[in-house]
matplotlib code that plots the C-alpha trace (Angstrom):
import matplotlib.pyplot as plt

x = [-16.4, -15.4, -16.3, -18.3, -17.2, -19.7, -20.1, -21.0, -24.6, -23.4, -21.1, -24.0, -26.2, -23.5, -23.0, -19.9, -18.7, -17.8, -14.9, -13.1, -9.9, -7.9, -10.8, -13.4, -15.9, -14.8, -15.6, -13.0, -14.8, -18.2, -20.5, -20.9, -18.0, -15.2, -11.5, -10.2, -12.6, -12.1, -8.3, -8.6, -11.0, -8.4, -5.6, -7.7, -10.4, -11.3, -11.5, -13.1, -12.1, -13.3, -10.2, -11.8, -10.2, -6.8, -5.7, -5.3, -3.4, -2.4, 0.6, 0.2, 2.2, 5.6, 7.5, 5.4, 8.2, 10.9, 8.7, 8.3, 12.0, 12.9, 10.3, 10.4, 13.2, 12.5, 13.2, 10.3, 12.2, 11.8, 8.2, 5.8, 2.1, 0.1, 3.1, 3.0, 6.0, 6.4, 8.3, 9.0, 8.7, 11.3, 11.9, 15.3, 16.7, 16.0, 13.0, 9.9, 7.0, 5.0, 5.2, 3.1, 2.5, 3.0, 1.1, 2.0, -1.2, 0.5, 3.3, 3.1, 0.3, 0.7, -1.5, -0.2, -1.9, -1.0, -1.9, -5.2, -3.8, -1.1, -3.3, -3.3, 0.4, 1.4, -0.6, 0.9, 4.4, 3.8, 2.3, 5.2, 7.8, 5.9, 7.9, 8.0, 5.2, 3.3, -0.1, -0.8, -4.3, -5.9, -8.6, -9.3, -12.8, -13.9, -12.6, -13.5, -11.3, -12.2, -9.6, -10.1, -7.4, -6.9, -6.1, -9.6, -9.8, -8.2, -11.1, -13.7, -12.1, -11.8, -15.5, -16.4, -13.8, -12.6, -9.0, -7.7, -9.0, -7.1, -3.5, -1.3, 1.8, 2.2, 2.3, 0.6, -2.9, -5.5, -6.8, -9.8, -11.1, -14.7, -16.2, -19.5, -20.0, -18.8, -15.8, -12.8, -9.1, -8.0, -4.6, -2.6, -1.6, -2.5, -1.5, -2.1, 0.7, -1.8, -2.6, -5.2, -6.5, -7.3, -10.2, -10.6, -13.9, -16.1, -18.0, -21.4, -20.5, -19.1, -22.2, -23.2, -19.7, -19.5, -22.9, -22.0, -18.7, -20.4, -23.0, -20.6, -18.1, -20.4, -19.3, -15.6, -16.1, -16.1, -16.1, -16.2, -13.3, -12.5, -9.5, -8.6, -8.0, -6.3, -3.8, -3.1, -2.7, -0.2, 1.6, 2.1, 3.4, 6.0, 4.6, 5.4, 2.7, 3.1, 3.2, 4.6, 7.5, 8.2, 7.8, 9.6, 12.3, 12.9, 15.0, 14.2, 17.4, 16.5, 13.1, 14.7, 13.2, 16.4, 15.1, 12.9, 15.8, 17.7, 20.9, 22.0, 19.4, 20.7, 18.9, 15.8, 14.7, 16.5, 19.3, 22.1, 21.0, 20.9, 24.3, 25.7, 24.1, 25.9, 25.2, 22.1, 22.6, 19.1, 17.3, 13.7, 13.4, 10.9, 10.4, 8.6, 7.2, 8.4, 6.8, 3.1, 1.9, 1.4, 3.8, 2.3, 4.0, 6.5, 7.5, 11.1, 13.3, 16.2, 19.1, 21.2, 19.6, 20.5, 17.9, 18.4, 15.3, 11.5, 8.7, 6.9, 3.9, 2.8, -0.2, -1.4, -0.9, -3.9, -2.2, 0.9, -0.9, 1.3, 2.3, 4.9, 6.3, 8.3, 10.9, 13.5, 16.7, 20.4, 21.8, 24.7, 22.2, 19.7, 21.0, 18.6, 18.2, 19.2, 17.0, 15.5, 13.0, 10.2, 8.7, 5.0, 3.3, 6.2, 6.6, 9.5, 8.5, 11.0, 11.2, 13.6, 14.6, 13.3, 13.4, 10.8, 8.2, 6.6, 4.3, 4.9, 2.4, 3.7]
y = [17.4, 14.0, 10.9, 8.0, 4.4, 1.7, 0.7, 4.2, 3.2, -0.1, 1.9, 4.2, 1.1, -0.4, 2.7, 4.1, 7.5, 9.0, 11.4, 12.8, 10.9, 11.1, 12.6, 10.0, 9.8, 6.7, 5.3, 6.2, 3.8, 2.2, 2.9, 1.5, -0.9, 1.7, 1.6, -0.6, -3.4, -3.2, -3.3, -6.3, -8.2, -7.9, -9.2, -12.1, -12.9, -10.9, -7.3, -6.2, -2.9, -0.9, 0.2, 1.1, 4.5, 3.0, 3.6, 0.9, 1.3, -1.0, -1.4, -3.6, -4.2, -5.6, -2.8, -2.8, -4.6, -2.2, 0.7, -0.7, -1.5, 2.0, 3.7, 1.7, 0.7, -3.1, -5.6, -7.3, -9.3, -12.7, -12.3, -15.2, -14.8, -14.1, -12.8, -9.4, -7.3, -4.2, -1.3, 2.4, 5.2, 7.9, 11.4, 12.3, 13.3, 9.9, 11.1, 8.8, 9.7, 6.7, 3.1, 0.6, -3.0, -4.4, -7.6, -9.6, -10.8, -12.3, -11.6, -7.9, -7.3, -5.7, -4.2, -1.5, -0.5, 3.0, 5.1, 6.9, 10.4, 10.0, 8.7, 11.9, 12.6, 9.1, 8.9, 12.1, 10.8, 7.5, 9.1, 11.5, 8.7, 6.2, 5.0, 2.4, 0.0, 0.1, 1.3, 2.9, 3.3, 4.5, 1.9, 3.0, 4.2, 0.7, -1.3, -1.6, -3.3, -5.0, -6.2, -9.2, -9.2, -11.4, -15.1, -16.4, -14.8, -18.0, -20.1, -17.7, -17.8, -21.5, -21.7, -19.5, -20.4, -23.6, -24.4, -23.6, -20.0, -19.3, -17.9, -20.0, -17.8, -14.3, -11.7, -13.8, -13.5, -15.4, -13.2, -15.3, -16.2, -16.4, -15.9, -17.6, -17.0, -13.4, -12.9, -11.2, -11.0, -12.6, -11.5, -12.7, -9.2, -6.6, -3.6, -4.8, -7.2, -10.1, -13.0, -11.7, -11.1, -8.1, -8.6, -6.6, -6.6, -4.6, -1.8, -3.4, -6.5, -4.8, -4.4, -8.1, -9.2, -7.1, -8.3, -11.9, -11.7, -10.0, -12.7, -15.6, -14.0, -14.0, -17.4, -16.2, -13.0, -10.7, -7.0, -4.1, -1.8, 1.9, 4.1, 4.4, 0.7, 0.4, 3.1, 1.6, -1.9, -0.8, 1.3, -1.6, -3.7, -1.0, -0.4, 3.0, 5.4, 7.8, 11.4, 10.3, 7.8, 8.7, 11.5, 13.3, 14.6, 11.1, 8.5, 4.7, 4.1, 6.6, 5.0, 1.5, 0.3, -0.7, -4.3, -2.8, -1.2, -3.3, -1.3, -4.2, -3.1, -1.2, 2.0, 3.4, 7.0, 8.1, 5.5, 7.9, 10.3, 7.5, 6.4, 9.9, 10.4, 7.4, 6.1, 7.8, 10.1, 9.5, 6.3, 5.4, 3.9, 2.9, 4.6, 3.3, 6.0, 5.6, 8.8, 9.5, 10.9, 10.1, 11.5, 12.4, 13.2, 16.0, 16.4, 17.0, 14.2, 15.0, 13.0, 14.4, 17.8, 17.8, 17.7, 14.5, 14.3, 14.3, 11.8, 10.6, 8.8, 8.1, 6.6, 4.3, 0.6, -1.4, -4.8, -3.7, -1.6, 1.5, 4.5, 4.3, 6.4, 6.1, 8.7, 9.8, 10.3, 11.0, 7.6, 7.8, 8.5, 5.8, 2.9, 0.4, 0.9, 4.5, 6.9, 9.9, 12.7, 13.8, 17.3, 16.9, 20.3, 21.9, 19.0, 16.6, 13.0, 10.2, 7.4, 4.6, 3.6, 0.0, -2.4, -2.3, -3.7, -3.1, -6.1, -9.2, -12.0, -15.3]
z = [-5.9, -4.6, -6.5, -5.1, -5.5, -6.6, -2.9, -1.6, -0.7, 0.8, 3.2, 4.2, 4.9, 7.1, 9.1, 7.3, 8.4, 5.0, 4.5, 1.5, 0.6, -2.7, -4.6, -3.3, -0.5, 1.6, 5.0, 7.7, 10.0, 10.6, 13.4, 16.0, 15.2, 15.3, 14.3, 17.2, 16.5, 12.7, 13.3, 15.6, 13.3, 10.5, 12.7, 14.0, 11.5, 8.3, 7.5, 4.2, 2.6, -0.4, -2.2, -5.5, -5.3, -6.3, -9.9, -12.5, -15.8, -18.6, -20.9, -24.0, -27.1, -28.2, -26.4, -23.2, -21.2, -22.5, -21.3, -17.8, -17.4, -18.5, -16.4, -13.1, -10.7, -10.6, -13.3, -15.0, -17.5, -15.9, -14.7, -15.3, -16.2, -13.1, -11.1, -9.4, -8.5, -6.3, -7.8, -7.5, -10.2, -9.8, -11.1, -12.7, -9.3, -7.8, -5.8, -5.5, -7.8, -6.6, -5.4, -7.3, -8.2, -11.7, -12.8, -15.8, -17.4, -20.5, -22.8, -23.9, -21.4, -18.0, -15.3, -13.0, -9.8, -8.5, -5.5, -5.8, -4.9, -7.6, -10.5, -12.6, -12.0, -12.7, -15.8, -17.2, -16.4, -18.1, -21.2, -21.4, -21.4, -23.6, -26.6, -29.3, -30.1, -26.8, -25.7, -22.3, -20.9, -17.7, -16.9, -13.3, -13.9, -15.2, -12.2, -8.6, -5.9, -2.7, -0.2, 2.1, 4.8, 7.8, 8.6, 7.9, 4.5, 3.2, 4.5, 3.1, -0.4, -0.3, 0.4, -2.6, -5.2, -6.9, -6.1, -9.6, -9.3, -6.0, -6.2, -3.9, -3.7, -2.3, -5.1, -7.6, -9.2, -11.1, -13.9, -14.8, -11.4, -10.3, -6.8, -6.8, -10.5, -10.4, -12.7, -11.1, -10.7, -7.4, -6.1, -3.1, -2.0, 0.6, 2.7, 6.2, 7.1, 7.2, 4.9, 2.4, -1.1, -3.3, -5.7, -8.9, -10.7, -13.1, -11.5, -12.3, -10.3, -7.2, -5.1, -5.8, -4.8, -1.7, -0.4, -1.2, 0.7, 3.6, 3.9, 3.4, 5.7, 8.7, 9.9, 9.8, 11.7, 8.6, 9.5, 7.0, 7.7, 6.8, 6.1, 9.8, 10.3, 7.0, 8.1, 11.6, 10.1, 7.4, 10.0, 12.4, 9.6, 8.8, 5.3, 3.8, 2.8, -0.1, 1.1, 4.4, 4.2, 0.6, -1.8, -4.6, -2.1, -0.6, -2.4, -2.2, -0.4, 2.3, 2.6, 3.0, -0.2, -1.9, -2.5, -5.3, -7.2, -9.7, -10.6, -12.9, -15.4, -18.4, -17.3, -15.6, -14.9, -11.7, -11.9, -12.6, -9.9, -7.3, -8.2, -8.0, -4.6, -3.3, 0.2, 1.7, 4.6, 6.0, 7.0, 7.7, 11.2, 13.8, 17.1, 20.2, 22.4, 25.9, 27.4, 27.3, 24.0, 20.3, 17.7, 14.3, 11.0, 10.5, 14.2, 15.1, 16.5, 18.8, 20.2, 23.0, 22.3, 18.6, 15.8, 13.8, 11.6, 11.5, 12.0, 8.9, 10.5, 14.0, 15.8, 18.6, 17.6, 18.7, 18.4, 20.3, 22.9, 22.6, 20.5, 17.8, 15.0, 11.8, 11.1, 8.6, 10.6, 10.1, 9.3, 11.7, 14.5, 13.6, 15.7, 17.1, 20.8, 20.8, 23.0, 21.2, 22.0, 19.8, 20.0, 20.2, 20.2, 22.2, 24.6, 24.2, 24.7, 25.2, 22.6, 21.5, 18.0, 17.4, 14.4, 11.6, 11.2, 14.5, 14.0, 11.9, 11.4, 12.9]

ax = plt.figure().add_subplot(projection="3d")
ax.plot(x, y, z, "-o")
ax.set_aspect("equal")
plt.show()
C-alpha cells in the first residue's frame, strides 16, 4: 500500500489528481490547472512541488568523511559547512546505483538526499559498506520537502526570510533557517533548470509551511505543480532521471556525468571498473523530433538504417513547442547535427541529434 505525504489532504483540496509513485500517492497534476500551465508557471513565475517522497540519510562521526569518499564518486574533502555537492554511487562494475546530493552540515556531519525509488536499496548498500567510527541513519520518515522553483521564488523567499537565512550561492544551504517563524533547511537547489529553493522541514510543520507559501505566493503567481510538470521541466533542462538516463547497467561516463567523478581520489567503489572500461562506447545525447510524433523511453534509434541505440526519455517540451528525446547512442554515431530515425510503435520518425540541455535559463 502506498504511503501518503504530510501534504496529501492539501493536494486533494487543491484538485490534485493522485497517482502512485515511488511508494507514495502524489499529484501528477492539479485540476483544472493542468500540466502545461504548471510547467509554464514554473518557467515564468513560481511552481511549488511536494517532494517529501525523497529519501534523506545522515552520516555522523569522525569517519563520516572517509565513508563518503570511499562510497561515492565525488570528493567531499574540501567542502565547507552549508555546501552541497552532487555525486553518484556505483556498484563494483561501475554501474550507477543512484545519483544523490551530499550536504555538509558541520565537521563529521553530513546529510544525503537520495531518489525515492532507491531509498531501500541505497540504505542497504550504505549499511553494508559502513566502516570505522561513523553512524549512518535513514531519517526520511521524519522529514518533508517542498520545492519552490521559478524566477520569482527569489522574491517570495526574500519576503518571508531574513537575509542571513537565505543561501546566496547555488548548491548551498542554510541549516537553521526560518520561513515566517517555521524552522527549516533552505537550500538553493532544484530539478527544473530554474532558479529555486528546496525546503526541508519536520513533518508536523509541513502543512503550515505549504499553506503559508501558497498564500504569500499569490502575488507572485504561485502555482502548485505535480509530477507531470516536474518531469517535463527536468527533461527540458537535460537533467537525467534514474531508471531512464542511468541505472546499474549504465556508467557515469556514458551518461555524460563525468564531472561528478574524481579519479584523483585514492579509491571509491567502481573506480577500478571504470578505469578498466576505458573510453565509453555509448553517449547520452539529445534528439529533436523532426517528423510528427513523440518518442518515449526504450525506442530504437537508427542512422542510415543501422540500429545505433535506444531512447531513454522523450516528451513534448512546452517551453520549446516541440517533441524531443534523450538517448544512449553509439558514441561514434552521436555527432551533433546528424539525422536519425526513431521507431515509434512500428513507424520510423525523423529526428536530429542536438546539444543538451534543450533549454537553459538565460
